[in-house]
C-alpha positions, -999 to 999 in steps of 0.1 A, spaced: 173 -217 -18 175 -248 -4 195 -273 -17 169 -301 -22 146 -269 -34 169 -258 -60 175 -296 -71 136 -298 -79 138 -267 -99 170 -281 -119 157 -317 -123 118 -311 -127 119 -274 -143 148 -275 -165 164 -245 -145 200 -238 -145 219 -228 -112 224 -194 -130 184 -189 -136 178 -199 -97 212 -174 -87 199 -146 -108 165 -146 -94 173 -154 -60 196 -121 -62 176 -98 -83 141 -105 -57 167 -101 -24 190 -71 -41 169 -55 -56 130 -59 -51 129 -64 -12 146 -28 -2 119 -20 -22 95 -34 2 111 -27 30 108 13 23 69 10 18 59 10 52 25 -1 65 16 -3 20 -17 -19 29 -31 5 51 -19 32 31 -30 19 -2 -65 11 14 -68 48 28 -56 63 -2 -81 44 -22 -109 56 -3 -102 88 -1 -104 88 -43 -131 70 -44 -147 99 -18 -132 130 -35 -142 112 -70 -175 104 -67 -175 144 -52 -164 156 -84 -187 139 -102 -217 154 -87 -204 183 -93 -197 180 -128 -234 160 -133 -248 193 -123 -226 217 -147 -233 193 -174 -269 196 -167 -267 236 -161 -251 236 -195 -221 248 -179 -195 228 -194 -197 207 -227 -186 171 -221 -201 138 -227 -211 130 -189 -211 90 -194 -178 93 -207 -163 113 -179 -176 88 -154 -163 59 -168 -128 78 -175 -130 89 -136 -138 58 -119 -112 39 -140 -89 23 -109 -59 36 -119 -71 72 -115 -59 91 -86 -74 126 -77 -58 120 -39 -19 103 -32 -5 96 -2 33 97 -1 60 88 18 89 105 21 126 99 45 142 127 50 175 141 72 156 153 103 134 180 106 114 196 142 93 165 142 103 130 137 73 123 115 48 153 97 22 152 70 21 179 47 -13 187 25 -10 197 -4 -31 226 -18 -63 216 -33 -67 182 -11 -47 160 -40 -31 143 -16 -3 147 12 30 137 22 44 122 47 75 131 58 97 110 91 131 108 102 153 79 82 173 75 103 149 56 127 142 21 133 118 5 108 94 0 135 97 35 147 84 46 113 55 24 113 42 34 144 48 74 131 35 67 99 3 48 116 -1 79 136 5 99 104 -25 82 89 -48 86 111 -48 127 108 -51 115 72 -84 96 80 -95 116 105 -95 146 78 -106 128 46 -128 94 53 -141 107 92 -146 140 85 -133 152 120 -132 190 124 -105 183 150 -79 163 120 -49 181 142 -61 163 169 -28 137 178 -44 116 202 -72 111 179 -41 104 154 -30 81 181 -60 58 185 -62 57 148 -23 42 147 -28 20 178 -61 5 161 -41 -1 124 -7 -16 145 -30 -37 171 -49 -49 139 -12 -60 124 -1 -77 152 -32 -99 152 -27 -106 117 7 -121 119 2 -135 157 -30 -152 143 -39 -155 112 -6 -151 92 -6 -195 97 -26 -200 77 -7 -185 49 27 -199 54 40 -231 44 60 -255 65 90 -263 48 108 -249 12 100 -279 0 61 -279 10 63 -243 -8 80 -261 -35 54 -282 -36 23 -264 -42 34 -238 -64 50 -265 -88 18 -284 -83 -6 -253 -87 12 -234 -115 33 -260 -143 5 -280 -150 -10 -285 -182 -45 -283 -175 -42 -248 -158 
């Protein structure tokens, strides 16, 4: 941490050097390694949520018919509220690093359309892993979101991967600037001014 910023945390916020070191160590040694393993996490989560919403609605439609026909004795309003909880997952995408395999990355669909495992060679570079995962997400989006009969088509998956990765490139090149601070001190000033006010 920048020494001037550390001094502000100590002098203005009453923290100790030990507390600063503890939190920095935890962030960089415990949290960052996990973040680094969550390749394309925003894209994975978005696709997963979109598929979940689609599957939840299909499930609720089936259940509405079952309840109406007397095939199921359940309070439909309760069921609908429960199914529409954001945390309820009917479909999950799980990224699994592997030692090796026939392909550098592969999507394995779980029976019953309840999810997908994307396996990838763990010894590849981080950027190679991102490219492969974007491609594999293309297969999943093709099957579950675009309803493409040819979801195994590698060319379509590659197209999706390209669009997703290029969007990420555009974000970091053009848009990310608005979310960064000019200096460590500006970061401190912004967070201290916004988060440590009595009138919050």
